[in-house]
Structure formats: C-alpha cells, structure tokens
Biopython code that builds the backbone (N, CA, C, O; Angstrom):
import numpy as np
from Bio.PDB.StructureBuilder import StructureBuilder

atoms = [
    (1, "MET", "N", (139.130, 49.674, 257.723)),
    (1, "MET", "CA", (138.228, 50.211, 256.589)),
    (1, "MET", "C", (137.625, 49.532, 255.340)),
    (1, "MET", "O", (138.352, 48.911, 254.565)),
    (2, "PHE", "N", (136.431, 49.637, 255.167)),
    (2, "PHE", "CA", (135.875, 48.693, 253.969)),
    (2, "PHE", "C", (136.341, 50.352, 252.268)),
    (2, "PHE", "O", (136.065, 51.508, 251.948)),
    (3, "THR", "N", (137.003, 49.373, 251.925)),
    (3, "THR", "CA", (136.600, 50.226, 250.380)),
    (3, "THR", "C", (136.517, 49.553, 249.380)),
    (3, "THR", "O", (137.158, 48.507, 249.280)),
    (4, "LEU", "N", (135.406, 50.167, 248.051)),
    (4, "LEU", "CA", (134.621, 49.484, 247.012)),
    (4, "LEU", "C", (135.703, 49.429, 246.294)),
    (4, "LEU", "O", (136.399, 50.375, 245.924)),
    (5, "GLU", "N", (135.905, 47.825, 246.012)),
    (5, "GLU", "CA", (136.337, 47.685, 244.491)),
    (5, "GLU", "C", (135.686, 47.605, 243.205)),
    (5, "GLU", "O", (134.466, 47.642, 243.359)),
    (6, "GLY", "N", (135.943, 47.533, 242.303)),
    (6, "GLY", "CA", (135.582, 47.625, 241.168)),
    (6, "GLY", "C", (135.363, 49.002, 240.311)),
    (6, "GLY", "O", (136.123, 49.967, 240.242)),
    (7, "PHE", "N", (133.916, 48.776, 239.592)),
    (7, "PHE", "CA", (133.009, 49.984, 239.355)),
    (7, "PHE", "C", (132.140, 50.411, 239.569)),
    (7, "PHE", "O", (131.342, 50.783, 238.710)),
    (8, "TRP", "N", (131.935, 50.540, 241.099)),
    (8, "TRP", "CA", (130.946, 50.923, 241.800)),
    (8, "TRP", "C", (131.039, 52.743, 241.338)),
    (8, "TRP", "O", (132.027, 53.456, 241.160)),
    (9, "ASN", "N", (129.723, 53.019, 241.265)),
    (9, "ASN", "CA", (129.440, 54.628, 240.805)),
    (9, "ASN", "C", (130.012, 55.166, 239.826)),
    (9, "ASN", "O", (130.053, 56.365, 239.553)),
    (10, "ILE", "N", (130.757, 53.741, 238.925)),
    (10, "ILE", "CA", (131.205, 54.542, 237.671)),
    (10, "ILE", "C", (130.129, 54.780, 236.547)),
    (10, "ILE", "O", (129.719, 53.682, 236.170)),
    (11, "THR", "N", (129.455, 55.932, 235.800)),
    (11, "THR", "CA", (128.822, 55.748, 234.748)),
    (11, "THR", "C", (129.692, 55.292, 233.205)),
    (11, "THR", "O", (130.505, 56.039, 232.661)),
    (12, "PRO", "N", (129.343, 54.058, 232.739)),
    (12, "PRO", "CA", (130.126, 53.861, 231.426)),
    (12, "PRO", "C", (130.167, 54.203, 230.066)),
    (12, "PRO", "O", (129.305, 53.809, 229.281)),
    (13, "GLU", "N", (131.094, 54.897, 229.743)),
    (13, "GLU", "CA", (130.903, 55.780, 228.455)),
    (13, "GLU", "C", (131.612, 54.961, 227.349)),
    (13, "GLU", "O", (132.598, 54.273, 227.613)),
    (14, "ILE", "N", (131.147, 55.040, 226.241)),
    (14, "ILE", "CA", (132.133, 53.936, 225.331)),
    (14, "ILE", "C", (132.979, 55.150, 224.817)),
    (14, "ILE", "O", (132.653, 56.336, 224.870)),
    (15, "LYS", "N", (134.129, 54.616, 224.310)),
    (15, "LYS", "CA", (135.808, 55.361, 223.973)),
    (15, "LYS", "C", (135.642, 55.108, 222.979)),
    (15, "LYS", "O", (135.309, 56.103, 222.336)),
    (16, "SER", "N", (135.713, 53.775, 222.112)),
    (16, "SER", "CA", (135.804, 53.520, 220.979)),
    (16, "SER", "C", (135.454, 52.165, 221.047)),
    (16, "SER", "O", (135.034, 51.647, 222.082)),
    (17, "LEU", "N", (135.692, 51.247, 219.411)),
    (17, "LEU", "CA", (135.101, 49.897, 218.994)),
    (17, "LEU", "C", (136.283, 49.572, 218.029)),
    (17, "LEU", "O", (137.019, 50.190, 217.260)),
    (18, "GLU", "N", (136.076, 48.161, 218.499)),
    (18, "GLU", "CA", (137.617, 47.448, 217.543)),
    (18, "GLU", "C", (136.699, 46.245, 216.676)),
    (18, "GLU", "O", (135.493, 46.303, 216.920)),
    (19, "PHE", "N", (137.027, 45.413, 215.920)),
    (19, "PHE", "CA", (136.499, 44.619, 215.186)),
    (19, "PHE", "C", (137.653, 43.499, 215.329)),
    (19, "PHE", "O", (138.267, 43.509, 214.262)),
    (20, "PRO", "N", (138.098, 42.723, 216.033)),
    (20, "PRO", "CA", (139.508, 41.530, 216.226)),
    (20, "PRO", "C", (139.007, 40.457, 215.683)),
    (20, "PRO", "O", (139.920, 39.674, 215.423)),
    (21, "LYS", "N", (138.006, 40.065, 215.398)),
    (21, "LYS", "CA", (137.859, 38.951, 214.752)),
    (21, "LYS", "C", (136.664, 38.858, 214.150)),
    (21, "LYS", "O", (135.718, 39.547, 214.531)),
    (22, "ARG", "N", (136.541, 37.752, 212.854)),
    (22, "ARG", "CA", (135.613, 38.075, 212.316)),
    (22, "ARG", "C", (134.206, 37.703, 213.189)),
    (22, "ARG", "O", (134.357, 36.629, 213.771)),
    (23, "GLY", "N", (133.085, 38.219, 213.391)),
    (23, "GLY", "CA", (131.690, 37.823, 213.631)),
    (23, "GLY", "C", (132.210, 38.449, 215.252)),
    (23, "GLY", "O", (131.927, 37.528, 216.019)),
    (24, "LYS", "N", (132.684, 39.321, 215.877)),
    (24, "LYS", "CA", (132.777, 39.695, 216.921)),
    (24, "LYS", "C", (133.322, 41.745, 216.606)),
    (24, "LYS", "O", (133.859, 42.384, 215.701)),
    (25, "PHE", "N", (132.944, 41.938, 217.522)),
    (25, "PHE", "CA", (133.379, 43.407, 218.124)),
    (25, "PHE", "C", (133.319, 43.936, 219.502)),
    (25, "PHE", "O", (132.695, 43.472, 220.456)),
    (26, "GLN", "N", (134.169, 45.119, 219.442)),
    (26, "GLN", "CA", (134.886, 45.326, 220.952)),
    (26, "GLN", "C", (134.642, 46.691, 221.116)),
    (26, "GLN", "O", (135.099, 47.685, 220.551)),
    (27, "VAL", "N", (133.521, 46.470, 222.340)),
    (27, "VAL", "CA", (133.918, 48.268, 222.719)),
    (27, "VAL", "C", (134.732, 48.377, 223.713)),
    (27, "VAL", "O", (134.961, 47.493, 224.539)),
    (28, "ASN", "N", (135.357, 49.812, 223.671)),
    (28, "ASN", "CA", (136.087, 49.899, 224.810)),
    (28, "ASN", "C", (135.470, 51.135, 225.350)),
    (28, "ASN", "O", (135.002, 51.922, 224.527)),
    (29, "LEU", "N", (135.368, 51.564, 227.242)),
    (29, "LEU", "CA", (135.131, 52.337, 227.522)),
    (29, "LEU", "C", (136.220, 53.220, 228.243)),
    (29, "LEU", "O", (137.399, 52.872, 228.304)),
    (30, "LYS", "N", (135.768, 54.310, 228.746)),
    (30, "LYS", "CA", (136.755, 55.602, 229.490)),
    (30, "LYS", "C", (137.096, 54.984, 230.233)),
    (30, "LYS", "O", (138.262, 55.289, 230.483)),
    (31, "ASP", "N", (136.546, 53.692, 231.202)),
    (31, "ASP", "CA", (136.966, 53.319, 232.354)),
    (31, "ASP", "C", (138.133, 52.491, 231.964)),
    (31, "ASP", "O", (138.697, 52.169, 233.010)),
    (32, "GLY", "N", (138.806, 51.957, 230.853)),
    (32, "GLY", "CA", (139.530, 51.146, 230.843)),
    (32, "GLY", "C", (139.058, 49.855, 230.658)),
    (32, "GLY", "O", (139.920, 48.990, 230.502)),
    (33, "ARG", "N", (137.230, 49.330, 230.629)),
    (33, "ARG", "CA", (136.897, 48.202, 230.384)),
    (33, "ARG", "C", (136.769, 47.300, 229.010)),
    (33, "ARG", "O", (135.790, 47.725, 228.397)),
    (34, "SER", "N", (137.029, 46.846, 228.712)),
    (34, "SER", "CA", (136.397, 46.250, 226.651)),
    (34, "SER", "C", (135.882, 45.082, 227.382)),
    (34, "SER", "O", (136.269, 44.307, 228.257)),
    (35, "ILE", "N", (134.530, 45.348, 226.428)),
    (35, "ILE", "CA", (133.394, 44.477, 226.278)),
    (35, "ILE", "C", (133.712, 43.358, 225.171)),
    (35, "ILE", "O", (133.544, 44.056, 224.172)),
    (36, "THR", "N", (134.074, 42.030, 224.652)),
    (36, "THR", "CA", (133.787, 41.638, 223.565)),
    (36, "THR", "C", (132.253, 40.900, 223.157)),
    (36, "THR", "O", (131.736, 40.000, 223.819)),
    (37, "MET", "N", (131.738, 41.444, 222.051)),
    (37, "MET", "CA", (129.878, 40.428, 221.423)),
    (37, "MET", "C", (130.168, 40.169, 220.499)),
    (37, "MET", "O", (131.155, 40.532, 219.859)),
    (38, "PRO", "N", (129.198, 39.348, 220.189)),
    (38, "PRO", "CA", (128.986, 38.558, 219.281)),
    (38, "PRO", "C", (128.472, 39.720, 217.779)),
    (38, "PRO", "O", (127.484, 40.293, 218.237)),
    (39, "ILE", "N", (128.623, 40.097, 216.770)),
    (39, "ILE", "CA", (127.930, 40.745, 216.028)),
    (39, "ILE", "C", (126.254, 40.498, 215.420)),
    (39, "ILE", "O", (125.302, 41.079, 214.899)),
    (40, "SER", "N", (126.580, 39.600, 215.769)),
    (40, "SER", "CA", (124.931, 38.735, 216.266)),
    (40, "SER", "C", (123.623, 39.036, 216.591)),
    (40, "SER", "O", (122.528, 38.871, 216.054)),
    (41, "ALA", "N", (124.095, 39.594, 217.771)),
    (41, "ALA", "CA", (123.416, 40.091, 218.467)),
    (41, "ALA", "C", (122.660, 41.613, 218.246)),
    (41, "ALA", "O", (121.686, 42.108, 218.813)),
    (42, "PHE", "N", (123.436, 42.058, 217.306)),
    (42, "PHE", "CA", (123.546, 43.558, 217.300)),
    (42, "PHE", "C", (122.504, 43.596, 215.260)),
    (42, "PHE", "O", (123.295, 43.910, 214.371)),
    (43, "PRO", "N", (121.114, 43.332, 214.783)),
    (43, "PRO", "CA", (121.150, 42.815, 213.707)),
    (43, "PRO", "C", (121.672, 43.891, 212.575)),
    (43, "PRO", "O", (122.280, 43.786, 211.509)),
    (44, "SER", "N", (121.157, 44.914, 213.301)),
    (44, "SER", "CA", (121.503, 46.828, 212.756)),
    (44, "SER", "C", (122.978, 46.816, 212.315)),
    (44, "SER", "O", (123.424, 47.031, 211.188)),
    (45, "LEU", "N", (123.634, 46.519, 213.443)),
    (45, "LEU", "CA", (125.389, 46.171, 212.696)),
    (45, "LEU", "C", (125.695, 45.243, 212.069)),
    (45, "LEU", "O", (126.831, 45.314, 211.600)),
    (46, "LYS", "N", (124.901, 43.982, 211.758)),
    (46, "LYS", "CA", (125.142, 43.284, 210.961)),
    (46, "LYS", "C", (125.090, 43.719, 209.520)),
    (46, "LYS", "O", (125.712, 43.094, 208.662)),
    (47, "LYS", "N", (124.325, 44.832, 209.224)),
    (47, "LYS", "CA", (123.749, 45.122, 208.292)),
    (47, "LYS", "C", (125.316, 46.124, 207.580)),
    (47, "LYS", "O", (125.862, 46.269, 206.486)),
    (48, "VAL", "N", (125.463, 46.500, 208.689)),
    (48, "VAL", "CA", (126.575, 47.606, 207.994)),
    (48, "VAL", "C", (127.567, 46.725, 207.445)),
    (48, "VAL", "O", (127.977, 45.703, 207.995)),
    (49, "PRO", "N", (128.009, 47.272, 206.088)),
    (49, "PRO", "CA", (129.287, 46.575, 205.349)),
    (49, "PRO", "C", (130.686, 46.490, 205.984)),
    (49, "PRO", "O", (131.326, 47.479, 206.341)),
    (50, "VAL", "N", (131.008, 45.499, 206.066)),
    (50, "VAL", "CA", (132.242, 45.535, 206.590)),
    (50, "VAL", "C", (133.522, 46.500, 206.584)),
    (50, "VAL", "O", (134.248, 46.899, 207.495)),
    (51, "ARG", "N", (133.511, 46.722, 205.170)),
    (51, "ARG", "CA", (134.400, 47.901, 204.702)),
    (51, "ARG", "C", (134.144, 49.093, 205.367)),
    (51, "ARG", "O", (134.913, 50.040, 205.198)),
    (52, "GLU", "N", (132.974, 49.210, 206.254)),
    (52, "GLU", "CA", (132.732, 50.320, 206.902)),
    (52, "GLU", "C", (132.344, 50.453, 208.052)),
    (52, "GLU", "O", (131.865, 51.494, 208.500)),
    (53, "ARG", "N", (132.519, 49.316, 208.728)),
    (53, "ARG", "CA", (132.551, 49.372, 210.363)),
    (53, "ARG", "C", (133.324, 50.158, 210.971)),
    (53, "ARG", "O", (132.732, 50.670, 211.922)),
    (54, "ASN", "N", (134.441, 50.520, 210.865)),
    (54, "ASN", "CA", (135.453, 51.234, 211.110)),
    (54, "ASN", "C", (135.060, 52.463, 211.218)),
    (54, "ASN", "O", (135.225, 53.043, 212.291)),
    (55, "SER", "N", (134.500, 53.068, 210.202)),
    (55, "SER", "CA", (133.973, 53.885, 209.900)),
    (55, "SER", "C", (132.466, 54.963, 211.249)),
    (55, "SER", "O", (131.714, 55.929, 211.122)),
    (56, "TRP", "N", (132.740, 54.174, 212.115)),
    (56, "TRP", "CA", (131.505, 54.437, 213.768)),
    (56, "TRP", "C", (131.755, 56.205, 214.083)),
    (56, "TRP", "O", (132.534, 57.058, 213.658)),
    (57, "TYR", "N", (131.175, 56.187, 214.584)),
    (57, "TYR", "CA", (131.142, 57.627, 215.542)),
    (57, "TYR", "C", (129.728, 57.827, 216.484)),
    (57, "TYR", "O", (128.543, 57.507, 216.388)),
    (58, "LEU", "N", (130.648, 58.601, 217.509)),
    (58, "LEU", "CA", (129.508, 58.436, 219.023)),
    (58, "LEU", "C", (128.285, 58.971, 218.273)),
    (58, "LEU", "O", (128.295, 59.354, 217.103)),
    (59, "MET", "N", (127.465, 58.953, 218.914)),
    (59, "MET", "CA", (125.592, 59.994, 219.145)),
    (59, "MET", "C", (124.590, 59.644, 219.773)),
    (59, "MET", "O", (123.648, 58.881, 219.558)),
    (60, "GLY", "N", (125.033, 60.558, 220.907)),
    (60, "GLY", "CA", (124.237, 60.570, 222.175)),
    (60, "GLY", "C", (124.643, 59.053, 223.267)),
    (60, "GLY", "O", (124.000, 58.103, 223.714)),
    (61, "GLY", "N", (125.797, 59.443, 223.320)),
    (61, "GLY", "CA", (126.406, 58.172, 224.411)),
    (61, "GLY", "C", (125.988, 56.871, 223.594)),
    (61, "GLY", "O", (125.454, 55.994, 224.273)),
    (62, "GLY", "N", (126.142, 56.631, 222.311)),
    (62, "GLY", "CA", (126.264, 55.471, 221.703)),
    (62, "GLY", "C", (126.503, 55.647, 220.259)),
    (62, "GLY", "O", (126.367, 56.783, 219.804)),
    (63, "VAL", "N", (126.942, 54.388, 219.238)),
    (63, "VAL", "CA", (127.307, 54.736, 218.298)),
    (63, "VAL", "C", (126.590, 54.116, 217.314)),
    (63, "VAL", "O", (125.779, 53.193, 217.384)),
    (64, "THR", "N", (127.095, 54.896, 216.171)),
    (64, "THR", "CA", (126.473, 54.134, 214.915)),
    (64, "THR", "C", (127.413, 54.540, 213.680)),
    (64, "THR", "O", (128.572, 54.893, 213.897)),
    (65, "TRP", "N", (126.851, 54.478, 212.279)),
    (65, "TRP", "CA", (127.411, 54.646, 211.170)),
    (65, "TRP", "C", (126.505, 54.903, 210.264)),
    (65, "TRP", "O", (125.329, 54.541, 210.238)),
    (66, "ASP", "N", (127.274, 55.735, 209.295)),
    (66, "ASP", "CA", (126.152, 56.593, 207.862)),
    (66, "ASP", "C", (125.251, 55.448, 207.631)),
    (66, "ASP", "O", (124.070, 55.534, 207.968)),
    (67, "SER", "N", (125.772, 54.273, 207.024)),
    (67, "SER", "CA", (124.850, 53.523, 206.927)),
    (67, "SER", "C", (123.655, 52.580, 207.661)),
    (67, "SER", "O", (122.769, 51.786, 207.346)),
    (68, "CYS", "N", (124.136, 53.099, 208.639)),
    (68, "CYS", "CA", (123.234, 52.462, 209.753)),
    (68, "CYS", "C", (122.097, 52.935, 210.510)),
    (68, "CYS", "O", (122.629, 53.716, 211.299)),
    (69, "PRO", "N", (120.870, 52.939, 210.751)),
    (69, "PRO", "CA", (119.650, 53.877, 210.774)),
    (69, "PRO", "C", (119.554, 53.632, 212.517)),
    (69, "PRO", "O", (118.842, 54.450, 213.098)),
    (70, "GLU", "N", (119.900, 53.078, 212.962)),
    (70, "GLU", "CA", (120.530, 52.468, 214.514)),
    (70, "GLU", "C", (121.537, 53.239, 215.345)),
    (70, "GLU", "O", (122.669, 53.499, 214.938)),
    (71, "VAL", "N", (121.138, 53.535, 216.343)),
    (71, "VAL", "CA", (122.352, 53.816, 217.219)),
    (71, "VAL", "C", (122.677, 52.797, 218.651)),
    (71, "VAL", "O", (121.994, 52.966, 219.661)),
    (72, "ILE", "N", (123.488, 52.020, 218.623)),
    (72, "ILE", "CA", (123.663, 51.133, 219.637)),
    (72, "ILE", "C", (124.079, 51.915, 220.749)),
    (72, "ILE", "O", (125.141, 52.530, 220.652)),
    (73, "HIS", "N", (123.409, 51.987, 221.783)),
    (73, "HIS", "CA", (123.614, 52.458, 223.455)),
    (73, "HIS", "C", (124.436, 51.870, 224.095)),
    (73, "HIS", "O", (124.374, 50.663, 223.863)),
    (74, "ILE", "N", (125.222, 52.147, 224.832)),
    (74, "ILE", "CA", (126.027, 51.597, 226.741)),
    (74, "ILE", "C", (124.805, 50.447, 227.559)),
    (74, "ILE", "O", (125.252, 49.543, 228.265)),
    (75, "GLU", "N", (123.354, 50.600, 227.378)),
    (75, "GLU", "CA", (122.655, 50.275, 228.438)),
    (75, "GLU", "C", (122.579, 48.806, 226.964)),
    (75, "GLU", "O", (122.438, 47.702, 227.489)),
    (76, "GLN", "N", (122.641, 48.755, 225.661)),
    (76, "GLN", "CA", (122.252, 47.720, 225.122)),
    (76, "GLN", "C", (123.428, 46.691, 225.234)),
    (76, "GLN", "O", (123.342, 45.491, 224.975)),
    (77, "ILE", "N", (124.394, 47.274, 225.606)),
    (77, "ILE", "CA", (125.813, 46.400, 225.660)),
    (77, "ILE", "C", (125.917, 45.844, 226.571)),
    (77, "ILE", "O", (126.109, 44.632, 226.467)),
    (78, "LEU", "N", (125.843, 46.431, 227.854)),
    (78, "LEU", "CA", (125.734, 45.999, 229.142)),
    (78, "LEU", "C", (124.589, 44.946, 229.490)),
    (78, "LEU", "O", (124.739, 43.816, 229.953)),
    (79, "GLY", "N", (123.406, 45.601, 229.152)),
    (79, "GLY", "CA", (121.828, 44.886, 229.476)),
    (79, "GLY", "C", (121.166, 45.412, 230.580)),
    (79, "GLY", "O", (120.343, 44.742, 231.204)),
    (80, "ASP", "N", (121.418, 46.400, 230.835)),
    (80, "ASP", "CA", (120.333, 46.700, 232.304)),
    (80, "ASP", "C", (120.307, 48.099, 232.067)),
    (80, "ASP", "O", (121.134, 48.821, 232.623)),
    (81, "TYR", "N", (119.320, 48.627, 231.189)),
    (81, "TYR", "CA", (117.980, 49.999, 230.941)),
    (81, "TYR", "C", (118.289, 50.626, 232.339)),
    (81, "TYR", "O", (118.902, 51.686, 232.466)),
    (82, "ALA", "N", (118.038, 50.232, 232.884)),
    (82, "ALA", "CA", (117.041, 51.168, 234.657)),
    (82, "ALA", "C", (118.563, 51.469, 234.995)),
    (82, "ALA", "O", (118.642, 52.548, 235.583)),
    (83, "LYS", "N", (120.186, 50.669, 234.755)),
    (83, "LYS", "CA", (120.854, 51.402, 235.216)),
    (83, "LYS", "C", (121.739, 52.728, 234.250)),
    (83, "LYS", "O", (122.234, 53.814, 234.554)),
    (84, "TYR", "N", (121.587, 51.875, 232.874)),
    (84, "TYR", "CA", (122.230, 52.820, 232.001)),
    (84, "TYR", "C", (121.770, 53.545, 230.868)),
    (84, "TYR", "O", (122.291, 53.829, 229.790)),
    (85, "GLY", "N", (120.468, 53.811, 231.473)),
    (85, "GLY", "CA", (119.810, 54.016, 229.828)),
    (85, "GLY", "C", (120.088, 55.666, 229.444)),
    (85, "GLY", "O", (120.292, 56.597, 230.224)),
    (86, "HIS", "N", (120.042, 55.670, 228.446)),
    (86, "HIS", "CA", (120.539, 56.604, 227.571)),
    (86, "HIS", "C", (119.420, 58.148, 228.047)),
    (86, "HIS", "O", (119.852, 59.292, 228.188)),
    (87, "GLU", "N", (118.196, 57.780, 228.183)),
    (87, "GLU", "CA", (117.015, 58.924, 228.399)),
    (87, "GLU", "C", (116.450, 58.342, 229.626)),
    (87, "GLU", "O", (116.206, 57.175, 229.932)),
    (88, "SER", "N", (116.301, 59.478, 230.259)),
    (88, "SER", "CA", (115.890, 59.465, 232.168)),
    (88, "SER", "C", (114.175, 59.354, 231.780)),
    (88, "SER", "O", (113.339, 59.308, 232.683)),
]
sb = StructureBuilder()
sb.init_structure("model")
sb.init_model(0)
sb.init_chain("A")
sb.init_seg("    ")
for serial, (resi, resn, name, xyz) in enumerate(atoms, 1):
    if name == "N":
        sb.init_residue(resn, " ", resi, " ")
    sb.init_atom(name, np.array(xyz, "f"), 0.0, 1.0, " ", f" {name:<3s}", serial, name[0])
structure = sb.get_structure()
C-alpha cells in the first residue's frame, strides 16, 4: 500500500519568526518546518530596525512590523505563488 510521505496536501501557515544569527531570519511553520533565509532577500525587512525585529505580528497569513509598510507572505518565503498565494 502506498503512503504519502512529507508535506503533501498541507497548507503552510506561519507560526513564528526568529532571528538566529546576523543577516538571517527563520520562519517556523505550524506544521513543524523551519525555513532560514537571508534578510537581504527582503528589502522591506532590512529596513526594520534590529531592535524592532522581534516585535512582528501576523497579518493576513503573513508577517509585518509597525515600522514596515509591507507584509511578507508565505509564498514569498516558499517561492510558489500558484500553490501558496494568499489571494485567489
């Protein structure tokens, strides 16, 4: 009998953010996965002062900060708008 392994048919949702080392941020998903990326890939996040980066909040399936005009959505992190788009 065939069993699907991995994260098939799972809609990724952001649980939390961390900044484990300089120049990197980590997105923790509700399904247990963690993705670490360079902050340089997100110019709007680069503009958030370091002292404010841990003051993020969820908005519309993405994350943002009071000092940030943008919301970073899951499809920007996973790189596949067709599958993970926050709007239909």
